[in-house]
C-alpha positions in Angstrom: 3.5 68.9 -11.1 3.8 70.3 -7.5 7.2 69.9 -6.1 8.3 70.0 -2.4 12.0 70.3 -1.5 13.0 68.9 1.8 16.2 67.9 3.6 17.8 64.5 2.8 17.0 61.6 5.1 18.7 58.2 5.2 15.7 56.6 3.7 16.3 58.6 0.5 19.7 57.1 -0.1 18.9 54.5 -2.8 16.7 56.8 -4.9 19.1 59.7 -4.5 22.0 57.5 -5.6 20.0 56.3 -8.6 19.3 59.9 -9.8 22.9 61.1 -9.0 24.4 58.1 -10.8 22.3 58.8 -14.0 24.3 62.0 -14.4 27.6 60.4 -13.5 27.0 57.6 -16.0 26.0 60.0 -18.8 29.4 61.6 -18.3 28.4 65.1 -19.5 28.1 67.1 -16.3 29.5 66.0 -13.0 33.2 65.7 -12.4 32.9 62.3 -10.7 33.8 59.3 -12.8 32.7 56.5 -10.4 29.1 55.9 -9.5 28.1 56.1 -5.8 27.4 52.9 -3.9 24.9 52.8 -1.1 27.6 53.2 1.5 29.6 56.0 -0.3 26.3 57.7 -1.3 25.0 57.9 2.2 28.2 59.3 3.5 28.4 61.7 0.5 24.9 63.1 1.0 25.3 63.4 4.8 28.7 65.3 4.6 27.2 68.2 2.6 26.2 71.4 4.3 22.7 70.6 2.9 21.3 68.0 0.6 17.9 68.9 -0.8 15.5 66.3 -2.0 12.8 67.2 -4.6 9.6 65.2 -4.3 6.2 65.2 -6.0 3.9 66.6 -3.4 1.1 64.2 -4.3 3.0 60.9 -4.3 6.2 61.7 -2.4 8.2 60.3 -5.3 11.8 61.6 -5.3 12.5 63.2 -8.7 15.6 65.3 -8.0 18.2 66.5 -5.5 21.0 69.0 -4.9 24.0 69.2 -2.8 25.3 72.4 -1.2 28.8 72.8 0.4 31.6 75.2 0.8 33.6 75.8 -2.4 36.8 76.4 -0.3 37.9 76.9 3.3 39.1 79.6 5.6 39.1 83.1 4.0 37.1 81.7 1.1 34.7 79.6 3.2 31.9 82.1 2.5 31.7 80.9 -1.1 29.6 77.8 -1.6 29.2 75.4 -4.5 26.3 73.2 -5.5 25.3 70.4 -7.9 21.9 69.5 -9.2 20.4 66.2 -10.4 17.0 65.6 -11.9 15.5 62.2 -12.7 16.0 61.6 -16.4 12.3 60.9 -17.1 11.1 64.3 -15.7 13.8 66.6 -17.1 12.6 69.7 -18.9 9.8 70.4 -16.4 11.5 73.2 -14.5 12.5 71.0 -11.5 16.1 72.1 -11.9 15.0 75.7 -11.6 13.1 75.0 -8.4 16.2 73.2 -7.0 18.5 76.1 -7.8 16.2 78.7 -6.3 15.8 76.6 -3.1 19.5 76.2 -3.0 20.1 79.9 -3.3 17.7 80.5 -0.4 19.3 77.7 1.7 22.8 79.0 1.0 21.8 82.5 2.3 20.2 80.8 5.4 23.6 79.0 6.0 25.4 82.4 5.8 27.1 81.8 2.5 27.7 85.0 0.6 28.4 83.7 -2.9 27.2 80.7 -4.9 29.9 79.6 -7.4 29.7 76.9 -10.1 33.2 75.8 -11.1 32.5 73.7 -14.1 29.4 74.3 -16.1 30.0 72.3 -19.3 29.5 74.4 -22.4 27.1 71.9 -24.0 24.8 71.9 -21.0 22.6 74.5 -22.6 19.7 74.0 -20.3 21.8 74.9 -17.3 23.4 77.8 -19.1 20.0 79.3 -19.9 18.8 78.7 -16.4 21.8 80.4 -14.8 21.5 83.4 -17.1 17.7 83.7 -16.3 18.5 83.6 -12.6 21.1 86.3 -12.8 24.4 84.3 -12.5 27.5 86.0 -13.8 29.7 84.1 -16.3 33.4 84.3 -15.4 34.8 83.3 -18.8 35.7 80.0 -20.5 38.2 77.4 -19.5 39.1 75.7 -22.8 38.7 71.9 -22.7 38.3 71.9 -18.9 35.9 68.9 -18.8 36.7 65.4 -19.9 33.6 63.9 -21.5 32.7 60.2 -21.2 33.7 59.7 -24.9 37.2 60.9 -24.2 36.8 64.3 -25.8 37.3 67.6 -24.0 34.7 70.3 -23.7 34.9 73.9 -22.4 33.6 74.8 -19.0 32.1 78.2 -18.0 32.4 79.1 -14.3 29.6 81.2 -12.9 28.8 83.0 -9.6 25.9 84.7 -7.9 26.1 87.1 -5.0 23.6 86.0 -2.4 
């Protein structure tokens, strides 16, 4: 499958929300507890430093996305943060890897110096393997830092990468 990653456009809103909300509703990765609506989703995707949309080149079908934004402000504003979402039916096909690599390039282009992930859930083994493969540094473990959908707590592992 050939993938093209392009900037978010308003016409992408419904499909981007659908993919984002799959992750929110699974309750195993994103910190958000409430799904996006069309109005809140459009605002959310537009307010990012960059929202990337992954499409199948042949069909134009949206199969994933990422958001990129500052992790903090002021003296820490050179550190960015990102989140990635891949359509449930096409996970495991290295789309996430393409999203992360594109995000790293875009972050450099936007003059960020460090990409930091605050809350990689310890059971998200695919993400952990990918970040290790791409050279991210683990910062340690925050015990029970993530509230799972079932009410249990899971460790989180912050990561960073110097761009």
